[in-house]
N, C-alpha and C positions, 0 to 999 in steps of 0.2 A: 382238381388235380393236385395231388400231394407233392409238395416241393421236395426234391431230392438234394441232399447235401453233396456237392461234387468233391468235397475234401474229406469225406468220411473214411475212405480207404487210406488216405495219407495219414489222417489222425490215428487210425488204428495201428499203422506201422510205427509211428513215432512214440506212441504211449504203450507199446508192447502188446497190442491186441485187445486191450481193455478200453472200450470207448467211454466208460464211465469215469476214467481217470481224469481229474479236472486240470491237471498241469503236467508238464514234462520238464525234466532237468537237462540243462545244457552246460557243458564245461567250456568256459570262455577262456582262451589263452591270455596270458598277460602280455605286457609290452616286451618287445625285443630289446636287447642290450648289446651295445658294441663299445669296446674300449680302443682308443687310438692314442698312441704315444706321439708326443709333440716335442722332439728335441730342438734345441735352439739353432743348431747348425746342421743343415741338410743339403744335399745336392739338389739340383733342379729337378731331376727325375724323381727323387724321393718326395719332394714337396708336391709334385703333380700326382704321384700315387696317393699321397694323403688326401689331396683334394678329390680324387676319384672315389676313394672309400667314403669320405665325408658326404659326398653328394648322393651316395646310395643308402646312407644310414637313415634309420627312423627309430621311433621309440625313444629309449634312453641312450644317449651318447656320452661316454665318459672320456674326457680329454685329460691326459696326464702330461703335464708340462715338465720337461727336464731341461732347465736353462742354466747353463754355466756362467751366464753373464759375460760371455766372450764375444769379441768383435767378429762379425761375419764378414770375411774378406770379399765374398762375392756380392753380398747384399741382395740376394735374389728376392727375399720376402718383401723388403722395403721398395724395391724397384719394379717388381712385377705386379699385375692385378690380382694375384692369388688371394690376398686377404680380402679384397673387395668381393671376390666371388664367394669366399667363405661367409662373409656377412650377408650376401644375398641369399645363400642357401638357408641360413638360419631364419631369415625373415620370411621365406616362402615355403618351407617344408615343416610338417608337423613333427617336431622333435623336442625332446627335453634334454638340454645340454648341461652336463655337470663337469665343472673344471676342478681338477685336483692340483694344488700348488704346494710343493714341499721344499722349495728353495727360492732362489732369486728369479723374478720375472721382470724383464726389462724391455724397453723400446717397443718394437712391433709386436712382440709376443703378449703385450698387455691387451691386445685385441681379443684374445681367447677368453680370459676371465670376463671381459666386458660384454661379450655376446652370450655368455652362459646364463641360464636361469638360476643356477645354484653354484656357488663357489666355495669349495672346502680348502682350508689352508692349515698347515701345521704352524706351530708357534715360531719356527725358524724361517718361515717364508717372508719374503720382502718384495716390494713392488716399486717401480720407478720409471721415469722417463728421463734418460740422461740429457745433459745439455746439448751435446752434439746431435744434430738432427738428421744426419745423412742416412741413418738406418731406422728412421721412424716413418711408417707408412701413413699416408694422409687419412686413411679410414680409422686409424687408432683413436684419435681424439673424438671423432664422431661417435664411435662405438662406446667410448668411456662415458660420454654425456648421457647415454641411456641408463647408466647405473649410478652415476655420481653427479653432484651439482657442478655446474659450469665453472664456478669459482675454484672448486677443488681441482678440476682438470687443468685449469690455467695455472694454478700454483705448481702442479707437478711439471708442467711444461716449462715454466719460467725459472723455477728454483733448481729443479733437476735432482734434488736429494731423494734417496729412497725412503720409503715408509715401511714400517713393520706390519705384521698381520693385524694387530689390534687397531692401529690407526686406519688401516684399510677397511676394517669392519666398521669403524666409526664413520668413515666417509661413504659407506655403502657398497664398496667393491667386493667385500668378503661376507659370506653369510654364516659360516661355521668355522670355529677355530678349536684345535685340539692337538694332542700329540699324534704321532704317526699311527699308533694303535687305534686311537679314538676316531681318526679320520677314516681309516680302513673299515672300522665297525660301522660308521655312518654310511659308507658306500654300500656295505652289505645290507644294511637295513633298508636303504632306498631301493636296491635291486629286489630284495625279497618282497617288499610291500607292493611294488609296481609290476614286477615281472612274474609273480606267482599266478597260476591259473585260479579262476574263481568259478563258483557254481551259481547259475541263474535259473530261475523257474519261469516258464512261460505258460500262458493259458490261451486257448482258442476263444474267439469272440463269442461263439455260441455257449461255451462252457462258462465264460465269464458272466454272461447275461443270466444264465441259470443260477449261478452262485449268488449274484447280487439280488435276484428275486427271492431266493431262499432265505437270505439274510433279512430282507425286508419283511417277509412273511413271519419269520421267527420273532 
């Protein structure tokens, strides 16, 4: 009894009716991309909205930090478990986080470059953990130790003086430094490279076996 290929009809549809076609082309979509603004002072509702969007994001997530280095009177970020939940989301979800720093980044907001896979900073960016500790979340030093040596983190905590982008790159907190145009171009390059669709070719097992045998006989 001759074996009948149960997928012959499916193969005929996918390859356009020609069963002799050895492969078919598939357009594979690229990664999704989401940009989130992270200002230094927000209301409780705004921070919770940010957390909700961040928990639903996947693919490439671009965090744009806008920190005026001003004291947050409410101190919601430092007192609430929000940053701890952000840290857990990054550890548990398949996402590539890109942090863009164009100005001062202080205190609890240092958590965002620490949890990112790639940190882009302009030449005017600066980073630091002020001496006063009432607005520093406990998760921030833990997250920083993922990117920096423990001695460097302790120095930032004890001394409290800010460091520029070049020093932050030397310590491992920053990956790319440039002017504002260069940083934006780098973001565009990352998005184009990872989010553009690509073409892939697939072969059925029977066609693959025939092609391999033909190459061996040749």
